[in-house]
Phi, psi and omega in degrees: 000155183245138174241139179237134182230118181267157176203164174106357178287165183170192179256125177223157174277155178307136184095347182278183184225155177215153172234119178264147179238152175224107179262125177261137178222169183098201182269108178250111181273305182206118181270126176275305182204148172234149181209166173248127176247162175216152179224116178269158178305128176077005181243160171279152176300136179228152178283126181267312181197156180216156174223132184272177179292342176269355180095003176290143185235153174220149183226146166299139183306320187287351180248351180302134183086350179246323185250149178219124176264143180209169180215156173236101183299323183297330181255003182051046184227138173244150184235154169231107177272120182242117177242164182049051185294143178240156177309326180293347176280350181300122184185169167269126185258124184238140176269139182231140174229133178239125178274161184301324185270008170111346180292145182227136183229151180230141169276171181284338176104154174228135186277127175247121176241121180247120182264156176259000000 
């Protein structure tokens, strides 16, 4: 089984930056894709960004140019660098991992609050 633990959330002012981390542990056989989702108050959860096993990335249009996903394979960790944060970015950010054979895992989430 795989466990995901997010960290790095907090309170920042608009225009500020945060870096989220997602550390994976346990038995990881083959990663298909990892991603960051977020769920804002009163909204449905949405995919923010993802990174495939080959390193290809995709971003939600509203975060392009501001957010960057990266990974450190040696540490089994993915990161989300968030710059120029806006109040609309306020949400619980959760890490997701999908294995090649179909298993899916979620972290508990970390809260990001952007004040104006």
